[in-house]
GULUM-603894 format. One line per field, with one value per residue (C-alpha): x, y, z; chain. Coordinates in pm, 1 decimal. Example, Ala and Ser with C-alpha at 12.3 -4.5 7.8 and 13.67 -1.06 7.14 Angstrom:
REM GULUM-603894
c1: c(1230.0 / 1367.0)
c2: c(-450.0 / -106.0)
c3: c(780.0 / 714.0)
ch: c(A / A)
REM end
This chain:
REM GULUM-603894
c1: c(-1902.0 / -2038.7 / -2278.3 / -2218.5 / -2490.6 / -2331.0 / -1980.6 / -2102.4 / -2254.7 / -1961.5 / -1686.7 / -1815.7 / -1852.2 / -1492.5 / -1367.8 / -1550.8 / -1422.7 / -1065.5 / -1072.4 / -1223.7 / -936.8 / -686.9 / -864.9 / -786.6 / -544.8 / -422.0 / -211.7 / 157.0 / 130.2 / 186.9 / -112.2 / -227.3 / -89.7 / -237.0 / -535.2 / -656.8 / -925.6 / -919.2 / -1265.4 / -1298.4 / -1640.2 / -1630.8 / -1882.5 / -1760.1 / -1887.1 / -1736.9 / -1844.7 / -1666.1 / -1757.8 / -1610.9 / -1728.1 / -2023.4 / -2156.6 / -2164.8 / -1983.1 / -2010.4 / -2207.5 / -2174.1 / -2194.4 / -2152.0 / -2073.7 / -1837.2 / -1692.7 / -1388.8 / -1177.0 / -804.5 / -726.2 / -381.0 / -366.6 / -19.6 / 98.8 / 402.1 / 499.6 / 588.0 / 948.0 / 907.4 / 606.9 / 522.1 / 586.5 / 900.8 / 1071.3 / 905.9 / 566.7 / 650.1 / 527.2 / 205.0 / -21.8 / -108.7 / -458.9 / -432.0 / -455.1 / -792.6 / -833.2 / -853.8 / -1197.4 / -1318.6 / -1202.0 / -1523.9 / -1791.7 / -2171.6 / -2290.9 / -2615.6 / -2641.1 / -2975.2 / -2858.7 / -2494.0 / -2507.0 / -2373.8 / -2075.2 / -2003.0 / -2013.0 / -1793.1 / -1531.7 / -1545.9 / -1467.3 / -1188.1 / -1033.2 / -1032.9 / -838.0 / -597.4 / -515.7 / -435.1 / -218.9 / -38.4 / 49.8 / 169.1 / 384.9 / 529.7 / 634.9 / 786.2 / 982.6 / 1112.6 / 1197.4 / 1397.7 / 1629.9 / 1757.8 / 1946.2 / 1958.5 / 2060.2 / 1782.7 / 1962.8 / 1646.7 / 1601.0 / 1757.9 / 1484.8 / 1140.3 / 876.5 / 614.6 / 609.6 / 353.3 / 140.1 / -61.4 / -440.4 / -583.1 / -924.1 / -945.7 / -1290.0 / -1395.8 / -1748.3 / -1790.5 / -2066.6 / -1988.1 / -1996.1 / -2290.8 / -2177.9 / -2412.7 / -2378.1 / -2598.1 / -2381.1 / -2063.9 / -2230.9 / -2332.1 / -1990.6 / -1810.5 / -2050.8 / -2026.7 / -1649.6 / -1590.9 / -1815.2 / -1618.1 / -1284.5 / -1394.6 / -1410.5 / -1040.7 / -827.7 / -601.6 / -732.3 / -777.0 / -965.6 / -1025.2 / -1208.4 / -1311.8 / -1330.9 / -1456.7 / -1411.5 / -1479.1 / -1417.8 / -1558.8 / -1418.2 / -1448.0 / -1176.4 / -1245.3 / -942.8 / -979.3 / -713.3 / -657.9 / -434.8 / -755.2 / -689.2 / -992.2 / -928.1 / -1193.2 / -1100.0 / -1262.3 / -1116.5 / -1245.8 / -1070.3 / -1189.0 / -1024.0 / -1088.0 / -894.6 / -869.1 / -694.1 / -603.4 / -472.7 / -331.5 / -215.6 / 70.5 / 123.0 / 405.8 / 164.0 / 287.0 / 9.4 / 89.1 / -104.7 / -135.3 / -317.6 / -466.4 / -502.7 / -645.4 / -651.1 / -780.6 / -943.6 / -1220.8 / -1479.0 / -1409.3 / -1064.9 / -1204.2 / -1197.6 / -1490.6 / -1572.7 / -1387.2 / -1076.1 / -1101.6 / -1104.2 / -795.7 / -601.9 / -716.1 / -617.1 / -264.8 / -247.5 / -386.5 / -120.2 / 149.6 / 11.3 / 18.5 / 376.1 / 472.1 / 323.0 / 572.7 / 851.3 / 1196.6 / 1232.9 / 1547.5 / 1640.6 / 1880.0 / 2056.6 / 2305.3 / 2383.7 / 2257.9 / 1885.6 / 1660.6 / 1361.0 / 1051.9 / 918.3 / 670.5 / 932.6 / 1186.3 / 921.5 / 900.5 / 1279.1 / 1299.0 / 1004.6 / 1145.8 / 1521.0 / 1521.6 / 1171.7 / 1111.0 / 1463.9 / 1389.1 / 1096.6 / 1206.1 / 1015.9 / 1272.9 / 1552.1 / 1389.0 / 1384.7 / 1681.0 / 1538.9 / 1584.9 / 1884.5 / 1885.0 / 2071.6 / 2097.1 / 2133.3 / 2391.6 / 2414.3 / 2238.3 / 2450.1 / 2630.1 / 2604.5 / 2408.7 / 2331.1 / 2597.6 / 2370.1 / 2202.5 / 1870.5 / 1623.2 / 1357.0 / 1089.5 / 753.7 / 469.2 / 133.2 / -28.8 / 24.4 / -337.9 / -292.0 / -10.6 / -59.5 / -426.3 / -482.0 / -551.8 / -280.5 / -451.6 / -168.4 / -239.8 / -378.2 / -361.2 / -310.4 / -162.3 / -311.2 / -154.0 / -311.9 / 9.4 / -11.5 / 152.0 / 473.3 / 677.9 / 968.4 / 1296.5 / 1461.4 / 1743.7 / 1861.2 / 2097.6 / 2206.4 / 2265.4 / 2056.9 / 1864.0 / 1598.7 / 1365.2 / 988.1 / 861.2 / 580.8 / 562.1 / 825.1 / 1164.6 / 1465.9 / 1717.0 / 1793.7 / 1754.8 / 1552.8 / 1314.7 / 995.4 / 749.3 / 673.6 / 333.1 / 390.8 / 234.9 / -17.8 / -217.3 / -501.4 / -719.7 / -600.2 / -223.2 / -10.5 / 71.6 / 431.8 / 614.4 / 504.3 / 541.0 / 250.2 / 322.0 / 685.5 / 846.9 / 1177.4 / 1337.4 / 1668.0 / 1809.5 / 2014.0 / 1728.8 / 1720.6 / 1451.9 / 1358.5 / 1507.0 / 1833.6 / 1823.0 / 1783.9 / 2085.9 / 2285.3 / 2165.0 / 2298.0 / 2627.5 / 2654.9 / 2577.9 / 2863.3 / 3092.8 / 3037.7 / 3055.2 / 2720.4 / 2507.6 / 2209.2 / 2063.3 / 1705.8 / 1419.2 / 1160.4 / 842.0 / 593.8 / 596.7 / 317.9 / 460.6 / 759.9 / 878.0 / 1169.5 / 1308.2 / 1445.9 / 1505.9 / 1855.3 / 1772.8 / 1747.6 / 1915.3 / 1894.2 / 1739.1 / 1448.1 / 1262.4 / 1035.9 / 785.8 / 830.4 / 514.4 / 653.1 / 1012.1 / 1226.9 / 1582.7 / 1772.4 / 2051.3 / 2351.7 / 2178.3 / 1876.3 / 1641.5 / 1400.1 / 1264.3 / 999.4 / 1114.0 / 956.9 / 1049.4 / 1247.4 / 1204.9 / 1462.3 / 1638.2 / 1917.1 / 2063.4 / 1985.7 / 2330.3 / 2457.5 / 2152.8 / 2148.6 / 2519.9 / 2456.6 / 2222.9 / 2405.0 / 2128.3 / 1782.7 / 1484.1 / 1327.4 / 961.4 / 783.2 / 510.7 / 249.7 / 155.7 / -130.1 / -111.0 / -117.1 / 167.8 / 167.6 / 380.6 / 349.5 / 70.4 / -140.6 / -218.2 / -235.2 / -277.9 / 39.4 / 145.5 / 489.8 / 602.6 / 928.9 / 1133.8 / 1290.2 / 1639.9 / 1929.5 / 2141.9 / 2475.0 / 2400.8 / 2090.8 / 2039.2 / 1737.8 / 1635.3 / 1393.1 / 1028.5 / 843.8 / 618.3 / 388.3 / 321.3 / -48.2 / -203.5 / -419.1 / -798.1 / -927.2 / -1251.1 / -1288.9 / -1482.5 / -1858.1 / -1881.8 / -1717.6)
c2: c(-1348.4 / -1457.4 / -1748.2 / -2048.7 / -1937.3 / -1592.1 / -1729.8 / -1970.0 / -1678.9 / -1439.9 / -1680.4 / -1726.0 / -1348.4 / -1289.5 / -1571.8 / -1434.9 / -1079.5 / -1201.8 / -1386.1 / -1081.5 / -871.9 / -1070.0 / -958.6 / -592.1 / -440.0 / -104.5 / -72.5 / -25.8 / -140.1 / -477.7 / -701.7 / -831.6 / -1176.7 / -1221.1 / -1099.9 / -1179.6 / -1046.4 / -1054.1 / -973.4 / -894.7 / -895.9 / -758.2 / -720.4 / -511.1 / -376.1 / -119.3 / 34.0 / 235.7 / 399.4 / 625.7 / 701.4 / 470.6 / 652.3 / 522.6 / 731.4 / 503.1 / 204.9 / 125.0 / -183.0 / -192.3 / -406.6 / -327.6 / -502.8 / -420.6 / -580.4 / -568.3 / -625.2 / -736.8 / -680.6 / -739.4 / -654.4 / -791.9 / -1138.5 / -1345.0 / -1273.6 / -896.2 / -679.7 / -330.7 / -379.6 / -212.0 / -165.7 / -478.3 / -308.0 / -99.1 / 220.5 / 81.3 / 229.2 / 577.6 / 693.5 / 951.7 / 677.5 / 666.7 / 297.4 / 380.9 / 532.4 / 202.5 / -42.0 / -32.7 / -274.1 / -296.1 / -519.1 / -617.5 / -998.3 / -1007.5 / -843.2 / -877.3 / -648.5 / -369.6 / -585.2 / -662.4 / -295.3 / -194.4 / -455.3 / -345.8 / 13.2 / -104.7 / -309.9 / -12.2 / 200.0 / -78.8 / -145.2 / 219.7 / 238.1 / -84.8 / 45.6 / 376.2 / 197.1 / -32.2 / 263.6 / 443.4 / 131.8 / 101.4 / 472.5 / 448.1 / 196.9 / 473.3 / 644.9 / 395.5 / 33.0 / -203.7 / -447.7 / -662.0 / -716.3 / -1062.9 / -1180.6 / -1302.2 / -1039.6 / -1296.3 / -1667.7 / -1884.0 / -2114.3 / -2423.7 / -2430.7 / -2475.4 / -2483.9 / -2432.7 / -2331.9 / -2316.9 / -2238.0 / -2106.2 / -1950.6 / -1628.6 / -1628.7 / -1444.4 / -1121.0 / -1004.7 / -632.4 / -538.8 / -747.9 / -568.1 / -227.6 / -302.5 / -454.5 / -137.2 / 86.6 / -121.4 / -156.5 / 212.2 / 306.2 / 79.8 / 210.6 / 568.5 / 487.3 / 394.6 / 657.1 / 904.2 / 878.3 / 1183.7 / 993.1 / 641.5 / 443.6 / 90.5 / -8.3 / -327.7 / -405.9 / -708.6 / -792.8 / -1094.0 / -1128.2 / -1355.1 / -1344.5 / -1473.5 / -1499.6 / -1580.6 / -1566.6 / -1646.7 / -1933.2 / -2112.7 / -2060.0 / -2019.1 / -1960.9 / -1887.5 / -1827.5 / -1668.2 / -1468.4 / -1333.5 / -1093.9 / -949.9 / -665.9 / -538.0 / -225.8 / -15.4 / 316.7 / 458.2 / 816.4 / 1023.8 / 1385.2 / 1450.9 / 1775.2 / 1854.8 / 1830.9 / 1496.6 / 1274.8 / 914.4 / 619.5 / 244.3 / 35.1 / -310.5 / -456.7 / -803.0 / -923.1 / -1268.2 / -1482.4 / -1616.2 / -1464.7 / -1752.1 / -1607.9 / -1271.6 / -1230.6 / -1258.2 / -939.5 / -1061.7 / -1154.8 / -821.4 / -634.7 / -823.2 / -724.3 / -361.8 / -337.3 / -446.9 / -170.9 / 80.9 / -18.5 / 27.9 / 368.5 / 483.2 / 355.0 / 554.0 / 873.1 / 846.9 / 694.0 / 832.7 / 1000.8 / 947.1 / 1110.8 / 861.1 / 534.1 / 296.8 / -32.2 / -385.8 / -434.8 / -734.7 / -738.8 / -937.7 / -1177.6 / -921.3 / -646.2 / -874.9 / -961.1 / -591.7 / -573.1 / -879.5 / -755.2 / -406.9 / -474.0 / -785.0 / -883.8 / -595.4 / -635.8 / -994.9 / -894.5 / -1002.0 / -724.1 / -480.9 / -659.9 / -543.5 / -174.5 / 57.2 / 284.3 / 22.4 / -23.3 / -402.5 / -476.1 / -851.2 / -865.6 / -1123.8 / -1263.1 / -1599.6 / -1873.4 / -1628.1 / -1588.3 / -1278.0 / -1366.9 / -1467.8 / -1700.2 / -2011.6 / -1833.6 / -1963.1 / -1744.5 / -1875.2 / -1746.1 / -1998.4 / -1852.0 / -2195.9 / -2199.6 / -2129.3 / -2177.3 / -2154.5 / -2314.2 / -2351.1 / -1982.9 / -1831.5 / -1661.3 / -1375.4 / -1354.1 / -1705.4 / -1795.3 / -2077.9 / -1873.3 / -1527.9 / -1233.8 / -1343.4 / -1687.4 / -1864.2 / -2138.5 / -2028.7 / -2203.4 / -2217.0 / -1994.9 / -2068.2 / -1726.2 / -1774.1 / -2113.6 / -2120.6 / -1766.4 / -1828.3 / -1646.4 / -1894.8 / -1705.1 / -1406.7 / -1369.5 / -1361.4 / -1273.1 / -1420.7 / -1169.4 / -1339.0 / -1183.4 / -1438.6 / -1599.1 / -1967.7 / -2193.0 / -1918.5 / -2056.8 / -1813.9 / -1892.3 / -1726.9 / -1404.7 / -1150.0 / -944.5 / -624.5 / -445.4 / -316.8 / -136.7 / -159.0 / -406.9 / -703.6 / -707.7 / -963.8 / -929.8 / -1116.5 / -1335.2 / -1571.1 / -1511.7 / -1757.0 / -1688.1 / -1990.1 / -2102.6 / -2425.9 / -2237.2 / -2066.8 / -2011.2 / -1902.8 / -1537.4 / -1550.5 / -1672.3 / -1390.5 / -1139.3 / -1291.3 / -1257.9 / -897.7 / -816.9 / -987.3 / -774.0 / -455.8 / -534.6 / -638.4 / -308.5 / -116.3 / 46.5 / 205.5 / 12.0 / -185.0 / -208.8 / -451.7 / -359.6 / -541.1 / -392.0 / -204.7 / -40.4 / -77.7 / 0.4 / 142.2 / 118.0 / 277.8 / 44.3 / 299.2 / 375.8 / 746.0 / 764.3 / 611.7 / 232.6 / 241.1 / 107.2 / 210.2 / 52.8 / 244.9 / 145.1 / 146.7 / -8.1 / -64.5 / -73.0 / 12.5 / -280.0 / -208.9 / -435.1 / -560.5 / -675.9 / -397.4 / -274.9 / 77.7 / 187.2 / 452.6 / 651.2 / 890.2 / 673.7 / 444.7 / 202.9 / 273.0 / 117.0 / 8.4 / -349.8 / -507.7 / -345.5 / -447.1 / -805.8 / -850.5 / -744.0 / -1034.5 / -1242.4 / -1463.2 / -1592.4 / -1705.0 / -2050.7 / -1948.8 / -1830.5 / -1564.5 / -1502.8 / -1146.9 / -1074.1 / -726.5 / -527.4 / -410.9 / -116.1 / -97.5 / 1.8 / -250.4 / -136.9 / -262.3 / -639.8 / -870.8 / -1040.5 / -1277.8 / -1275.9 / -1563.4 / -1494.5 / -1545.1 / -1283.6 / -1169.5 / -1004.5 / -746.3 / -633.7 / -289.9 / -112.0 / 258.9 / 446.8 / 797.0 / 1053.1 / 979.5 / 1256.5 / 1428.2 / 1726.9 / 1916.6 / 1984.5 / 2238.4 / 2120.2 / 2142.7 / 2480.0 / 2339.0 / 2032.7 / 1740.4 / 1786.4 / 1421.8 / 1316.1)
c3: c(791.3 / 456.9 / 440.6 / 216.5 / -27.4 / -58.1 / -108.5 / -376.6 / -570.6 / -533.6 / -644.1 / -1007.1 / -1043.5 / -937.5 / -1162.5 / -1465.5 / -1413.2 / -1357.5 / -1691.8 / -1864.2 / -1728.3 / -1937.3 / -2256.8 / -2190.5 / -2439.0 / -2560.2 / -2873.4 / -2799.4 / -2437.4 / -2266.7 / -2197.4 / -1859.7 / -1779.3 / -1430.9 / -1232.0 / -881.6 / -651.7 / -273.9 / -140.9 / 228.0 / 389.5 / 744.9 / 1024.5 / 1314.4 / 1642.5 / 1876.5 / 2204.1 / 2467.8 / 2793.4 / 3058.9 / 3413.8 / 3370.8 / 3063.9 / 2708.9 / 2447.9 / 2147.6 / 2027.5 / 1661.0 / 1442.4 / 1067.6 / 766.3 / 482.0 / 181.3 / -29.5 / -300.6 / -355.7 / -724.2 / -836.2 / -1213.3 / -1359.1 / -1711.0 / -1893.4 / -1775.0 / -1470.3 / -1562.5 / -1571.4 / -1485.9 / -1360.2 / -986.5 / -856.0 / -518.8 / -380.9 / -397.8 / -91.1 / -254.7 / -403.5 / -138.0 / -259.0 / -168.0 / -447.0 / -711.0 / -887.6 / -807.3 / -436.2 / -492.2 / -638.6 / -371.9 / -167.5 / -284.2 / -239.7 / 44.6 / -128.1 / -147.7 / -329.1 / -649.0 / -757.5 / -1060.8 / -841.4 / -746.4 / -1112.0 / -1209.7 / -914.4 / -1009.9 / -1375.7 / -1272.0 / -1043.3 / -1325.0 / -1561.8 / -1314.3 / -1217.4 / -1584.6 / -1649.5 / -1338.5 / -1428.0 / -1774.0 / -1631.0 / -1371.9 / -1640.6 / -1854.6 / -1555.3 / -1466.4 / -1821.5 / -1839.7 / -1515.8 / -1684.3 / -1913.0 / -1630.6 / -1340.3 / -1305.0 / -1197.4 / -966.5 / -935.2 / -1311.6 / -1282.9 / -1045.7 / -1153.7 / -1084.3 / -982.3 / -906.2 / -1081.2 / -866.8 / -964.5 / -944.1 / -595.2 / -430.5 / -55.0 / 66.2 / 429.7 / 539.5 / 891.6 / 1096.9 / 1277.6 / 1654.8 / 1804.5 / 1964.4 / 2238.1 / 2179.6 / 2476.4 / 2707.7 / 2600.9 / 2620.5 / 2979.2 / 3053.8 / 2941.1 / 3133.2 / 3450.0 / 3422.4 / 3356.1 / 3650.1 / 3883.0 / 3749.9 / 3813.8 / 4187.3 / 4197.1 / 4367.4 / 4195.4 / 3838.9 / 3621.6 / 3352.4 / 3224.5 / 2958.7 / 2862.2 / 2495.1 / 2328.0 / 1959.9 / 1739.7 / 1373.2 / 1190.0 / 840.8 / 538.4 / 272.2 / -78.0 / -307.7 / -680.0 / -952.3 / -1318.8 / -1204.9 / -1102.8 / -736.2 / -510.9 / -139.9 / 124.4 / 488.7 / 793.8 / 1081.7 / 1410.5 / 1649.3 / 1979.3 / 2168.5 / 2520.2 / 2615.2 / 2928.8 / 2972.6 / 3313.7 / 3319.1 / 3602.6 / 3584.7 / 3827.6 / 4018.3 / 3776.4 / 3483.2 / 3347.9 / 3215.2 / 3311.4 / 3180.6 / 3202.4 / 2943.3 / 2961.3 / 2611.7 / 2548.6 / 2185.4 / 2108.1 / 1842.2 / 2066.6 / 2298.7 / 2537.2 / 2606.8 / 2717.4 / 3096.8 / 3334.3 / 3523.2 / 3834.0 / 3634.0 / 3454.9 / 3787.0 / 3905.5 / 3593.1 / 3614.1 / 3981.0 / 3888.0 / 3626.3 / 3877.0 / 4130.7 / 3867.0 / 3776.4 / 4139.2 / 4166.6 / 3856.6 / 3999.2 / 4287.3 / 4080.4 / 4025.0 / 3687.5 / 3484.6 / 3155.2 / 3002.7 / 3073.7 / 2917.1 / 3083.6 / 3151.9 / 3094.2 / 3145.5 / 2911.6 / 3009.5 / 2742.6 / 2606.6 / 2597.6 / 2429.2 / 2170.0 / 2082.8 / 2048.2 / 1821.3 / 1614.2 / 1563.3 / 1556.3 / 1339.7 / 1222.9 / 983.0 / 845.9 / 749.0 / 526.0 / 178.7 / 2.1 / 140.9 / -45.8 / -371.2 / -280.9 / -334.3 / -66.4 / 206.5 / 436.3 / 374.2 / 697.8 / 640.4 / 261.1 / 158.7 / 511.6 / 458.9 / 614.8 / 840.1 / 1215.9 / 1315.5 / 1680.2 / 1929.8 / 2129.7 / 1980.7 / 1929.7 / 1671.7 / 1511.9 / 1276.6 / 1159.5 / 1135.0 / 1024.8 / 1060.4 / 1437.0 / 1531.6 / 1907.7 / 2160.9 / 2502.3 / 2417.3 / 2330.8 / 1988.2 / 1783.8 / 1596.6 / 1341.4 / 1210.6 / 865.6 / 609.6 / 290.0 / 253.5 / 62.1 / -268.9 / -243.9 / -136.9 / 122.8 / 447.4 / 547.4 / 864.9 / 759.1 / 937.4 / 958.2 / 1208.5 / 1333.9 / 1631.2 / 1552.3 / 1179.8 / 918.1 / 703.3 / 506.0 / 471.8 / 481.1 / 122.9 / -112.3 / -465.9 / -585.6 / -605.2 / -433.3 / -561.5 / -899.7 / -823.8 / -598.8 / -488.2 / -333.1 / -169.5 / 194.4 / 214.3 / 409.2 / 170.6 / 367.0 / 333.0 / 505.7 / 223.1 / -92.3 / -41.4 / -236.3 / -8.8 / 109.1 / 323.8 / 685.8 / 1013.2 / 1124.4 / 1416.7 / 1510.4 / 1753.0 / 1930.2 / 2100.7 / 2248.3 / 2390.6 / 2650.2 / 2835.7 / 3212.1 / 3460.2 / 3512.2 / 3864.0 / 3715.3 / 3460.0 / 3742.7 / 3918.0 / 3597.4 / 3566.3 / 3916.0 / 3830.8 / 3516.6 / 3713.2 / 3950.0 / 3667.4 / 3486.6 / 3818.2 / 3744.2 / 4014.3 / 3883.7 / 3595.5 / 3476.3 / 3425.8 / 3162.9 / 3259.8 / 3015.6 / 2685.8 / 2490.7 / 2139.4 / 1926.0 / 1596.5 / 1357.9 / 1043.3 / 777.5 / 501.8 / 374.9 / 381.5 / 761.7 / 1067.2 / 1107.0 / 1452.6 / 1655.3 / 1970.4 / 2229.5 / 2442.7 / 2808.0 / 3017.1 / 3336.6 / 3446.4 / 3758.2 / 3847.6 / 3998.3 / 4245.5 / 4318.4 / 4634.8 / 4432.2 / 4541.9 / 4276.4 / 4239.5 / 3985.0 / 3738.7 / 3458.9 / 3182.2 / 2938.0 / 2635.4 / 2498.4 / 2168.6 / 1969.0 / 1641.4 / 1533.0 / 1508.3 / 1826.1 / 2030.6 / 1903.4 / 1976.3 / 2337.0 / 2420.5 / 2682.5 / 2826.2 / 2730.6 / 2935.5 / 2922.7 / 2936.0 / 2620.3 / 2634.5 / 2364.8 / 2272.5 / 2029.6 / 1880.8 / 1556.3 / 1334.3 / 1097.3 / 782.3 / 415.6 / 350.4 / 647.3 / 998.0 / 1029.2 / 1330.6 / 1452.5 / 1728.4 / 1886.6 / 2109.4 / 2288.5 / 2608.0 / 2834.5 / 2737.7 / 2917.3 / 2737.2 / 2871.3 / 2732.0 / 2605.3 / 2571.0 / 2700.8 / 2608.0 / 2750.0 / 2679.1 / 2501.9 / 2753.9 / 2724.2 / 3045.0 / 3097.4 / 3332.9 / 3620.0 / 3608.7 / 3724.3 / 3865.0 / 4080.2 / 3938.7 / 3986.9 / 4092.7 / 4417.8)
ch: c(A / A / A / A / A / A / A / A / A / A / A / A / A / A / A / A / A / A / A / A / A / A / A / A / A / A / A / A / A / A / A / A / A / A / A / A / A / A / A / A / A / A / A / A / A / A / A / A / A / A / A / A / A / A / A / A / A / A / A / A / A / A / A / A / A / A / A / A / A / A / A / A / A / A / A / A / A / A / A / A / A / A / A / A / A / A / A / A / A / A / A / A / A / A / A / A / A / A / A / A / A / A / A / A / A / A / A / A / A / A / A / A / A / A / A / A / A / A / A / A / A / A / A / A / A / A / A / A / A / A / A / A / A / A / A / A / A / A / A / A / A / A / A / A / A / A / A / A / A / A / A / A / A / A / A / A / A / A / A / A / A / A / A / A / A / A / A / A / A / A / A / A / A / A / A / A / A / A / A / A / A / A / A / A / A / A / A / A / A / A / A / A / A / A / A / A / A / A / A / A / A / A / A / A / A / A / A / A / A / A / A / A / A / A / A / A / A / A / A / A / A / A / A / A / A / A / A / A / A / A / A / A / A / A / A / A / A / A / A / A / A / A / A / A / A / A / A / A / A / A / A / A / A / A / A / A / A / A / A / A / A / A / A / A / A / A / A / A / A / A / A / A / A / A / A / A / A / A / A / A / A / A / A / A / A / A / A / A / A / A / A / A / A / A / A / A / A / A / A / A / A / A / A / A / A / A / A / A / A / A / A / A / A / A / A / A / A / A / A / A / A / A / A / A / A / A / A / A / A / A / A / A / A / A / A / A / A / A / A / A / A / A / A / A / A / A / A / A / A / A / A / A / A / A / A / A / A / A / A / A / A / A / A / A / A / A / A / A / A / A / A / A / A / A / A / A / A / A / A / A / A / A / A / A / A / A / A / A / A / A / A / A / A / A / A / A / A / A / A / A / A / A / A / A / A / A / A / A / A / A / A / A / A / A / A / A / A / A / A / A / A / A / A / A / A / A / A / A / A / A / A / A / A / A / A / A / A / A / A / A / A / A / A / A / A / A / A / A / A / A / A / A / A / A / A / A / A / A / A / A / A / A / A / A / A / A / A / A / A / A / A / A / A / A / A / A / A / A / A / A / A / A / A / A / A / A / A / A / A / A / A / A / A / A / A / A / A / A / A / A / A / A / A / A / A / A / A / A / A / A / A / A / A / A / A / A / A / A / A / A / A / A / A / A / A / A / A / A / A / A / A / A / A / A / A / A / A / A / A / A / A / A / A)
REM end
C-alpha cells in the first residue's frame, strides 16, 4: 500500500496530466471533454506447497494506470455498446498501462502517463469515427441516452498502513499443511496455496474528483485429488477468501475443515454416478448464491442494456414481477462486514469515481433497477449507483459487488428438506437432490448464443422419499434464467456469506454474495465433463 507521502506526491502529477489531456486537439476531430486516471499500486505475495515441499515463494510490487479519455461531450462520446468491448489487448495503449514503481523520482511516471495519453487519444478518435460511420447503415438505439453522467467535485482521501504479512510463517504453514495432507489416505495428489494482495487505488479526474482507497485480500486454498480405478480424477477444494488475516484459520481449525473435504472426497469415490436429472432440487445457501449470481445477477448489469449484442433478458421489465416469491435482491458495496466478517466485494467509490450506493434491484419479486456505471440507459432521472468496476486496462462496466438475497417467507433448512421430500412424492419421482457445495458457475448473456447458465457441483446427494441421502457425482446444474427463477417454491431463513471472484468483460474482480438456501420444483442437471486418465505405472517412491 502507498504511504501518505507517496500519495501526496502522486495526486498532483495525475491532476496536472489530466488537465493537460484536455488541451489535446487534432484538426477535424472532436476534442477531449473528460479525463480520469485510476492508479493501482499493488503488493502481492504467493506461496504454495505439495507433499511438504515448497514449489513457489514469490512477492512483488506493481503499479498500473487505467486512463479514461473521452472525446465529444457528456451527451455523446466515443464509447459504444456499454463499453463491453473496450478490453482489447491488441490496442497500443495496453503496452503503456504499466507504470514505474520508483517513488524517489517521478519523472518516469510522468513520461509513462504522457505516452499512455497519446495512445488513448488516438484510440478515442478512431472509436468516435467508427461510431459515427456505423450510423450510416444501422440505427443507434442508445443515441437518446447521455453517454456519460457529470459528477460534482469531490475529495475523499484515506490513508492506511498495510498489514504486516509474515511470509516465512505462511511458507512454513503451507509446507506443514501439505505434509500433513499427504498422509491422508486415498489421495493421488494435493496442494496448499496462500495468496495476498494489498492495494491502493488513487482516482483523479478533470471534474476535480480525488478518491483514495485501500484494499486487502487474503486467500488460502487447498486442493485434494483422487484418481479412481476407472480413471476419473475427483477433487475437493477448500477456498477461504477474506479481507483480514485475523479471519484465516488456525492450524487446528484448518485441519478440521480439510478433514471434512477429505471425507467428502472419499464419499465421492464410492458414490453413485448419474448422467442427467430433472426434478426437485434443494440448493444450499452457497449453491443458491451461484444460481442467483449467474441466472439473474449478470442480467441486471446496466451496461448490457446498451449493447445490441446482449440478450437483455429484463429490458423493459422495471415495475413488473419477475420472481413468484417475495424475494428481495439488492447490491450494497458499502456493506464492509456481514455477521462480523469482511466482505471482499465492498468499496466506497467505484472505478469511475462514483460513490457506491445500495442498489435495490428486486423488491418482493418486482424488478426495480439495474446496476449502473455513469453511462445512462434511460432518458430521464438516471442517477449512477456506483457499480462500475474493472481489473486493470479494461473499461469499467457495471458489476456486482456485495449482493444480498433476502425473503420474509424463509424457513429452516430442515423444513426445506421436508418440502423437498413432499415435492418428490408429489411429482412421483424416485428421488430429488440436495446440492451442498459448488465450485463456481458461468453464464452467457449474449443474444448470439443460448440464454443459459451453469453451476459446477462439487458435492451433492440424492434424496429418496423416505429421507435417506446418498452421495452422487457426475453432474452439474444448468438452466435458462426465467425458467429456473419461476421454479423457486421455497426460501431458507439463514443467510450465508460467500467471498469469491467473478470474471467478465472488465476482468476478474472480488465479489461477495449473501444468500439463503432455495428449493426449486424443477432444475436440470447434465453430465459433468470428465477426462479419463490412465493409472500411474510406478508406485509412489514415498510410502
